[in-house]
C-alpha positions, -999 to 999 in steps of 0.1 A, spaced: -575 427 661 -543 447 660 -531 474 635 -510 462 607 -490 494 605 -460 503 627 -446 539 629 -409 546 634 -406 580 649 -372 579 664 -357 599 636 -383 625 638 -387 630 676 -371 665 675 -395 676 648 -428 658 656 -451 653 685 -474 624 680 -502 610 702 -521 579 693 -555 566 704 -570 534 693 -600 511 695 -604 476 683 -635 458 668 -640 424 654 -641 440 619 -615 467 621 -589 483 642 -592 522 644 -562 544 652 -563 582 657 -530 600 652 -525 635 664 -493 647 649 -478 683 654 -447 690 634 -426 722 631 -419 716 593 -427 692 566 -411 658 574 -413 623 564 -422 594 587 -411 558 580 -436 529 587 -438 492 582 -465 468 572 -458 435 587 -487 417 570 -508 424 538 -538 446 547 -564 469 534 -565 504 552 -587 534 550 -566 566 554 -585 596 566 -570 631 568 -588 658 586 -568 689 573 -572 680 536 -607 666 542 -597 634 522 -602 597 526 -589 568 505 -588 531 505 -555 513 499 -540 479 499 -503 475 511 -484 444 510 -456 436 535 -429 463 533 -414 495 546 -429 527 534 -425 565 539 -451 592 540 -449 630 541 -464 650 569 -470 687 564 -460 712 589 -487 721 616 -515 701 633 -523 669 615 -552 647 627 -552 613 609 -574 583 612 -562 550 601 -587 521 599 -572 485 594 -599 462 581 -604 426 588 -598 413 553 -623 384 551 -651 408 562 -642 436 539 -640 409 509 -674 397 518 -689 432 521 -673 443 487 -690 414 469 -719 440 463 -696 468 458 -679 463 424 -660 495 423 -639 483 452 -630 450 435 -596 461 425 -586 465 462 -601 431 473 -585 415 443 -551 425 453 -554 406 487 -557 373 467 -528 380 445 -493 373 461 -476 393 435 -498 425 439 -481 457 446 -494 485 469 -524 503 453 -549 530 462 -583 539 451 -590 577 445 -591 602 475 -626 613 482 -635 646 501 -652 629 531 -626 633 559 -645 658 580 -677 638 579 -659 606 589 -643 623 619 -677 636 629 -691 602 627 -663 590 648 -672 614 675 -707 601 675 -695 566 682 -692 575 720 -728 586 726 -742 576 758 -767 546 757 -755 532 726 -742 496 725 -704 500 718 -702 470 696 -732 481 675 -718 517 673 -683 505 661 -698 482 636 -722 509 623 -692 533 621 -668 509 603 -695 498 579 -706 533 574 -671 544 563 -671 520 536 -706 528 525 -700 565 523 -667 561 505 -682 537 480 -713 560 474 -690 591 468 -667 571 446 -697 560 424 -708 595 423 -674 608 413 -670 580 386 -704 588 371 -697 624 369 -662 617 354 -677 595 327 -703 623 319 -677 649 318 -654 627 296 -681 622 270 -691 658 268 -657 672 265 -648 646 237 -681 654 218 -677 693 223 -639 700 224 -642 721 194 -669 744 210 -662 774 231 -685 758 258 -656 736 271 -635 768 278 -661 783 301 -658 767 336 -688 784 352 -711 770 324 -695 735 326 -698 734 365 -735 745 361 -741 719 335 -730 691 358 -744 706 390 -711 710 407 -689 739 419 -662 753 397 -636 739 421 -651 705 421 -654 706 382 -617 715 380 -608 687 403 -631 661 384 -615 671 352 -580 665 367 -592 631 378 -609 622 346 -582 632 322 -551 631 343 -545 666 334 -562 701 336 -592 706 316 -577 733 294 -547 709 286 -570 680 276 -591 703 254 -559 715 235 -548 679 232 -581 668 216 -581 698 193 -546 693 182 -550 655 175 -580 662 155 -564 691 135 -534 667 128 -559 640 116 -575 665 92 -542 678 81 -529 645 70 -560 628 57 -579 656 39 -572 684 15 -590 709 37 -573 743 40 -556 755 72 -584 780 78 -610 751 75 -591 729 99 -586 756 123 -623 763 124 -633 726 127 -608 722 155 -623 749 175 -603 780 165 -618 810 150 -585 826 142 -563 806 118 -532 826 127 -536 818 164 -543 782 154 -510 781 136 -492 794 165 -508 770 189 -502 740 165 -465 749 162 -461 752 198 -478 718 203 -461 699 174 -430 718 168 -439 726 131 -463 751 115 -494 731 100 -483 737 64 -448 727 67 -459 695 87 -483 685 60 -458 689 32 -431 670 52 -453 642 61 -468 638 27 -433 638 10 -423 612 36 -453 591 27 -446 593 -12 -410 581 -6 -424 553 15 -447 542 -11 -420 546 -39 -396 523 -19 -422 499 -13 -431 496 -49 -393 493 -58 -388 465 -33 -418 446 -43 -409 450 -80 
């Protein structure tokens, strides 16, 4: 099979040097791009028929699975030496394989939907290991077809396994943070990383993926949302609300609350309650 991606390098010839190697198998077409650029550039490419790709970047150690319908696209290439592997899968084979891989269903479902837009599953840090596996594909004595199939199938299996692991860790982190947002344990990255058996760097990255924002930002959001709820639905003092929301210093809580909502806790409580009383009085007047 042929690749479903076509690069347009004419506009970037002065800035980029690109070499391409490729190998075809019944189940996928594999292309290896060595791209050296003097500065960050953007490369245009077209997809002439809907396809599912695996995009692997050695420099970033990243790999992700994506679906692209017919269209023209643009991708940024960073300055320096970039080694990129692009695997274009045979769609019917991948859909068959993914029947037992439910976390990839979003990608395979897009193929059957004429109105589907481009989409990508998360990037996973397995780029270097996939390039290492590609090098082993040429070992003497191995049947070329078997070696190619094992590599192609192995790429999907490894991606799926790491995606499952990441999703599981994300669910665990989400549940823990939501249950303990008002505890100081969520502010200690080393302890959190140790609790979930990952490095601090991985913990920070998992938090970004899980919440769509840094862990510290998510903790503040949970604390402020909870404080606002207590402020408007209870008669607890500002001091009590601060403590229940995870702040030992009520003065610091007041400053953080004002920064987040634009009003200090006491004023916001009085303003909202006054507005609520007026709403009730108007409602009673209209119904009467």
